[in-house]
Each structure stands twice: as C-alpha cells, then as structure tokens.
N, C-alpha and C positions, 0 to 999 in steps of 0.2 A: 462482296458480302453475300453469305448464304441466305437464301430465303427461309423464313421460319416454316416449320411443320405445324399444323393444327392438332393432329391426333392420328393414331393408327386407325386406318379405315376398315381394313379387314385382313385376315390372315388366310392364306391358302393351305388347306389340309387335304392330303391325299388319303382315301380310304378305299378298301377293296369292295365293300358293299354299302352303298350310300344310304339305303333304307335302314340297315342294321345300325349304322353309325348315327343316323338321325335319332334313333330310339336311345342309343347310349348318351349322346350329348344332351338329350332332354332329361333323362333320368339322372345323370351324374352332375352336369353343370347347369341344368335348367335352361338350356338354349332351345328355342323354337324357330321354325322357319319365319323369315321376315316377309310378311305379305307383299310388300311393295316390290320385292325382288324375286318373287316366286316364278315369274316368267322365264327367268334365266335357266331354271332347273332342267328344262328340256334338252338344251344343248350345251349349257355351261355349268356353273356351280349352283349348289343348293346353299343359300346363305341363311345361316342360323344366327340368332341374336338373343341378347337378354332383354328384359322388359323395358328397360330404360333406353335401349338402343346404343349404349356406350360400348358394346362388345359385338363384333361381327366375325364369324368364321365361315369361309367359303369352302364347302365340301366338294371335292372333285373325285369322282370315282375312276381310279387309276390302279394299276398294279402297284404293289409295295415298292417303296423307294428306300434305298440304302441310306442316304443323307437326310438327316431330320434336324429341324431347328426347334428348340424348345419354346413353347408359348407360355408366357408368365403373365399371371393376373395379379394386381395389387390389391391388398385388403388391409383394414385396420386390425388391431390386436383381437378385438371380439370376433370379427369376421374370420380371422385365421383359426381361432379355436373352434368356431362353428364349422368351417370347412373341414377341419381335421376329423371332427365327429361325423359329419355328413359323409365324407369319403369312406371312413371306416364302415359305415352302415351300408352304403350302396356298392362299394367294391368288395365287401365281405372280408376285409383284412384291415388291420391297423396301417396307417401311412405314417412313417417316421417323420418327426419334426427335426429338421436339420438346422443346426445352429451355425450361422455364418458370421457370428460376433456382431455384426452391425444389422443383421436381419435374420429372420427365420423362414424357412421354406419347407413346403410339402411337395414331393415329386411323385408323379404317377403317369401312366400312359393310357391311351385309349386302346381298344382291341386291334387296331392296325399298328400299334407301336409308336404312335406320335406322342412325343413327350410333352408333359405339362408341368407347370410350377404354380403354386399359390404362394405369394410371398408377402411379408410385412416387415417394415422398418420400425415397428413399435417393439423393439427388442426387449427392453426391461419389462414391459407389461406382460409379454408373452412368457418370459422366463419365470416371472412371479407366479404365472398361472399353470405352468407345466409341472 
C-alpha cells in the first residue's frame, strides 16, 4: 500500500537573479521570505511563502534551465476573477482565461520563463462571469 502524502511542501524554482525574482514574486504573487527558513538563503534556497504558509517556493539562483514544470495554484471562482484582474494590472497585459471545459486556467511566466497557472474547477460560475 502506498503511504499517503500530506501536501506539497515546496517547489524548486530556478532563477538567474534571486533578488530580482524575490521582488517579482512579492509584487505578482504576494509571496514573501519565510523567516523560519531564511538561514538557508546563504548556501541554499530562498524560501518564499504566502501569509497562511500553505504555499512555499524555494528560489535557487542558477543558469536558465531548458526543462520546466508548470506550477499550478488552485482558487475558487471569485479568486480566479480577482487573479485575472491582478495579473493584468501587475504584468501590464491581459492574461487570457483558457476554458478546459471542466476548469478555467490563467497561464503566465516569471521573468526567468518559469511557467505558472491559476486554475479553478468552478467552471459554470466563471463562465457566467466572463
């Protein structure tokens, strides 16, 4: 029997300039350094998180990598619409809402081309609001 997983602990993200990336993640996603893990930043990752601690991203300063995995965050319908407006404001361009029939997604990248997705399974509510 496979043991159960509790949650995603963190995701490794590779960036060319960690200081610049930290500012982007704060401005666009509202992620700030996690004080309890700040000691790692000298030799390891700079861990950023959301205020509730449910999201952690570990920023590693490395050269650009060809292979990238998309990091997807789940939200409800109201959150999806709020993220769509927020991303348009902070990125300076509209982010297309992509209809997957069972869900809606917003796709965007950070300045190092790491792909992100904001997704919601409250399909009907979003469709009615777009």
